[in-house]
C-alpha positions in Angstrom: 0.0 0.0 0.0 1.3 3.4 -0.9 1.9 5.7 2.1 1.6 9.0 0.2 -1.5 10.7 -1.0 -2.8 11.0 -4.6 -5.4 9.5 -7.0 -5.8 6.0 -8.1 -7.8 4.4 -11.0 -9.7 1.2 -10.0 -11.7 -1.3 -12.1 -14.7 -2.5 -10.1 -16.5 -5.7 -11.1 -19.8 -6.6 -9.4 -23.0 -8.5 -10.2 -26.1 -6.4 -10.9 -29.7 -7.0 -11.8 -31.6 -5.5 -14.8 -29.3 -6.7 -17.5 -30.7 -9.7 -19.5 -30.6 -11.3 -22.9 -32.0 -14.2 -24.9 -31.3 -15.6 -28.3 -33.6 -14.9 -31.3 -33.4 -17.4 -34.2 -34.8 -17.3 -37.6 -35.1 -20.6 -39.7 -36.0 -20.4 -43.3 -37.0 -23.7 -45.0 -35.8 -24.3 -48.5 -38.1 -25.6 -51.3 -37.8 -29.1 -52.5 -38.6 -32.6 -51.3 -35.7 -32.8 -48.9 -36.0 -30.7 -45.7 -33.2 -28.2 -45.3 -33.1 -24.8 -43.6 -31.0 -21.7 -43.2 -30.5 -20.8 -39.5 -29.5 -17.4 -38.3 -29.3 -16.2 -34.6 -29.1 -12.9 -32.9 -29.0 -11.9 -29.2 -31.7 -9.6 -27.8 -30.2 -7.6 -25.0 -32.3 -5.6 -22.5 -31.0 -3.0 -20.1 -33.4 -2.3 -17.2 -30.7 -1.7 -14.7 -31.4 2.0 -14.2 -28.0 3.0 -15.7 -26.8 3.5 -19.3 -23.6 1.9 -20.5 -21.7 3.8 -23.2 -18.9 2.4 -25.4 -18.8 -0.9 -23.4 -17.4 -4.3 -24.3 -20.3 -6.7 -23.8 -20.0 -10.4 -22.9 -23.1 -12.6 -22.9 -23.1 -15.8 -20.8 -25.3 -18.7 -21.9 -26.3 -21.1 -19.2 -28.5 -21.2 -16.0 -26.3 -20.5 -13.0 -28.3 -20.8 -9.8 -28.9 -17.4 -8.1 -30.6 -16.4 -4.9 -33.2 -13.7 -5.3 -34.7 -11.7 -2.6 -36.4 -9.2 -4.9 -38.6 -9.5 -8.0 -37.7 -12.3 -10.4 -35.9 -11.4 -13.6 -37.6 -11.6 -17.0 -37.6 -14.7 -19.1 -34.0 -14.2 -20.3 -30.6 -15.3 -19.2 -28.2 -13.0 -17.5 -25.9 -10.7 -19.4 -22.7 -9.2 -18.0 -20.8 -6.0 -19.0 -17.1 -5.7 -18.6 -15.0 -2.5 -18.7 -12.7 -3.5 -21.5 -11.7 -6.6 -23.5 -10.1 -7.0 -26.9 -12.8 -7.1 -29.7 -13.3 -10.3 -31.6 -14.4 -10.6 -35.3 -18.1 -11.2 -35.8 -19.9 -13.4 -35.1 -18.6 -14.1 -31.6 -17.2 -17.6 -30.9 -18.3 -19.2 -27.6 -15.7 -19.5 -24.9 -15.8 -21.4 -21.6 -17.1 -19.4 -18.6 -17.0 -21.8 -15.7 -19.7 -24.4 -16.7 -21.3 -22.1 -19.2 -20.6 -20.4 -22.6 -19.5 -16.8 -22.9 -19.9 -14.7 -26.1 -17.7 -11.6 -26.3 -19.3 -9.3 -28.8 -17.1 -7.5 -31.4 -16.4 -3.8 -31.0 -18.0 -1.6 -28.4 -21.7 -1.4 -27.5 -23.9 1.3 -26.1 -26.8 0.2 -24.0 -29.1 3.1 -23.0 -31.2 2.5 -19.9 -34.6 0.9 -20.8 -33.4 -0.2 -24.3 -33.7 -3.5 -26.1 -31.2 -4.2 -28.9 -30.3 -7.0 -31.2 -26.7 -8.0 -31.8 -25.1 -10.8 -33.9 -24.7 -14.1 -31.9 -24.0 -17.2 -34.0 -22.6 -17.8 -37.5 -25.4 -18.3 -40.0 -25.7 -21.9 -41.1 -27.0 -22.7 -44.6 -28.5 -26.0 -45.8 -29.0 -27.5 -42.3 -30.6 -30.9 -42.7 -34.0 -31.2 -40.9 -37.1 -33.3 -40.6 -40.6 -31.8 -41.1 -43.6 -33.9 -40.1 -47.2 -33.9 -38.9 -48.0 -35.4 -35.6 -51.0 -36.5 -33.4 -50.3 -37.2 -29.8 -52.8 -38.6 -27.3 -52.4 -36.9 -23.9 -49.7 -38.6 -21.8 -51.6 -39.9 -18.8 -49.1 -42.3 -17.3 -48.2 -41.2 -13.8 -46.4 -44.3 -12.5 -49.5 -46.2 -11.4 -48.9 -48.9 -8.7 -51.8 -51.0 -9.9 -53.4 -51.5 -13.3 -56.1 -48.9 -14.3 -59.2 -50.9 -15.0 -61.8 -48.2 -15.3 -63.3 -48.5 -18.9 -63.7 -44.8 -19.3 -60.0 -44.1 -18.6 -58.2 -42.4 -21.5 -58.9 -39.7 -24.1 -61.7 -39.8 -26.6 -62.7 -37.1 -29.1 -60.9 -34.7 -31.3 -57.1 -34.4 -31.4 -55.0 -31.6 -33.0 -52.5 -32.4 -35.7 -49.3 -30.3 -35.2 -46.5 -29.3 -37.6 -43.1 -30.3 -36.1 -39.5 -29.5 -37.1 -36.5 -31.5 -35.9 -32.8 -31.3 -36.6 -29.5 -32.5 -35.2 -27.0 -30.0 -34.0 -24.1 -31.7 -35.7 -21.4 -30.5 -38.1 -22.3 -33.3 -40.5 -25.8 -32.0 -40.7 -24.6 -28.5 -41.5 -24.6 -27.0 -38.0 -22.6 -28.2 -34.9 -22.3 -25.1 -32.7 -23.7 -24.3 -29.2 -27.2 -22.8 -29.4 -28.1 -20.6 -26.4 -31.7 -20.7 -25.2 -34.2 -18.5 -27.0 -37.0 -18.2 -29.4 -37.1 -19.8 -32.9 -39.2 -18.4 -35.7 -39.6 -20.8 -38.7 -40.6 -19.5 -42.2 -41.8 -21.4 -45.2 -41.3 -19.5 -48.4 -41.5 -16.2 -46.4 -44.6 -17.2 -44.5 -44.5 -17.8 -40.8 -44.9 -21.5 -40.1 -44.7 -21.1 -36.3 -42.4 -20.3 -33.4 -41.1 -22.4 -30.5 -38.9 -22.0 -27.5 -35.4 -23.5 -27.8 -33.6 -24.8 -24.7 -29.8 -24.5 -24.3 -28.6 -27.0 -26.9 -25.1 -28.4 -26.9 -23.3 -29.6 -30.0 -24.5 -33.1 -31.2 -27.8 -32.7 -29.4 -31.2 -33.1 -31.1 -33.8 -30.3 -31.3 -37.6 -31.1 -31.6 -39.9 -28.1 -32.2 -43.7 -28.0 -32.2 -44.6 -25.0 -34.4 -48.4 -25.0 -34.5 -51.7 -26.7 -35.3 -52.4 -27.6 -38.9 -55.5 -26.0 -40.4 -56.4 -28.7 -42.9 -55.6 -31.8 -40.8 -57.5 -33.3 -38.0 -58.0 -36.4 -36.0 -60.7 -38.1 -33.9 -60.1 -40.9 -31.4 -62.6 -43.3 -29.8 -62.5 -46.5 -27.8 -64.4 -49.3 -29.6 -64.0 -52.2 -27.0 -62.8 -52.9 -23.5 -62.6 -56.3 -21.8 -61.3 -57.0 -18.2 -60.4 -60.6 -17.2 -59.5 -60.5 -13.5 -59.0 -64.2 -13.2 -56.7 -64.2 -16.2 -54.9 -61.1 -14.9 -55.3 -59.2 -18.2 -57.4 -56.7 -20.1 -57.7 -55.7 -23.7 -58.7 -52.4 -25.3 -59.4 -51.4 -28.9 -59.3 -48.0 -30.5 -60.2 -46.3 -33.8 -58.6 -43.1 -35.0 -60.0 -41.3 -38.0 -57.5 -38.9 -39.7 -58.9 -36.3 -42.0 -57.2 -34.2 -44.7 -59.0 -31.2 -46.1 -56.0 -30.1 -48.2 -55.2 -30.7 -51.8 -52.0 -32.7 -51.1 -51.6 -36.2 -49.5 -50.1 -36.1 -46.0 -48.3 -38.6 -43.8 -49.2 -38.3 -40.1 -47.3 -39.7 -37.3 -49.7 -41.0 -34.6 -48.1 -41.3 -31.1 -50.4 -43.4 -28.8 -49.8 -43.5 -25.1 -50.7 -46.9 -23.5 -51.3 -45.8 -19.9 -53.1 -48.6 -18.1 -50.1 -50.7 -17.1 -46.5 -51.3 -17.7 -46.8 -54.8 -19.4 -48.5 -54.4 -22.7 -48.4 -55.6 -26.3 -50.2 -54.7 -29.5 -52.3 -57.7 -30.5 -53.4 -56.4 -33.9 -53.2 -53.1 -35.8 -54.3 -51.9 -39.3 -50.9 -50.1 -39.7 -47.3 -51.1 -38.9 -46.1 -49.7 -35.6 -43.0 -49.0 -33.6 -42.4 -48.8 -29.8 -40.8 -45.5 -29.0 -40.6 -45.7 -25.2 -41.9 -47.7 -22.3 -45.5 -46.4 -22.7 -45.8 -45.1 -26.3 -46.2 -46.7 -29.7 -46.0 -44.8 -33.1 -48.0 -45.4 -36.3 -47.3 -43.7 -39.6 -50.5 -43.2 -41.5 -50.9 -41.9 -45.1 -54.0 -39.7 -45.6 -55.1 -38.9 -49.1 -55.8 -35.4 -50.3 -59.4 -34.3 -49.6 -59.9 -37.6 -47.8 -59.5 -39.6 -44.7 -57.8 -42.7 -43.3 -58.6 -45.0 -40.4 -56.2 -46.5 -37.9 -57.4 -49.3 -35.6 -55.4 -51.3 -33.0 -56.0 -53.6 -30.0 -53.6 -53.6 -27.0 -53.5 -56.2 -24.2 -52.2 -55.5 -20.7 -51.1 -58.3 -18.3 -50.0 -58.3 -14.6 -48.4 -60.7 -12.2 -50.3 -62.6 -9.5 -48.9 -60.5 -6.7 -50.2 -57.2 -8.3 -53.3 -56.0 -6.6 -56.2 -54.9 -8.9 -58.7 -52.4 -7.4 
């Protein structure tokens, strides 16, 4: 410590509230039979700290560090941090390690007026990213880890079901992407028209992304139970369903039907009008082709069994 008087210059680093950011992505689907897209991403930075920051080097941290709050919660964005000075990096910023998170040091200097929201470059734009576009019907997932078989005949969903438009892609270099994707909102466009938007979680390299973009206008489904039989002495029950898939559009459509089998853990499909695939412990998937301006019917029967020591209500 110096013994004499005089002035000193200090750099003070401290955490503060009111600075936040989230990623904003735009995906443009290309025309053609094979699904491909152009993905661009920016960071939307908000300053509600009560102080303006002029000519500042800005670093954005992507991740969810746990923080203790004794005041109002922050907005639905991840934290942003401003540092006094760092060397500028060429755009777009490359992610660097920041503890267990990713840090993006923005190029050049940034001015953040108090109360402002600005967009700045975040990720390198990726062209021709391979993707999968599909229509889906999902019955409500009712499995809650039952301790006994559910034998009430009325259990399960009947009635209309929405058909959704879904987009999936793998965050891999071989698929045209392969870079960390901070959490944010994705807007997807088809030939300039908005197809839908969805929330994207923090996505590491090599992870898969599945987005539900909206409900299809021209497609619909109806599900009804056609038979239920309970054989207590034989420790089994069977149930049959019929799903009617309708297509009011001028083009044929393939719809993936995901059926939850929620009555018990031991089940098998006895018969079905379409081929099927088990996708997890309680779900089976059917791929159904529906003609233009027409409909298709899916029927199947499932049998549940249980061991002698399982109590049935």
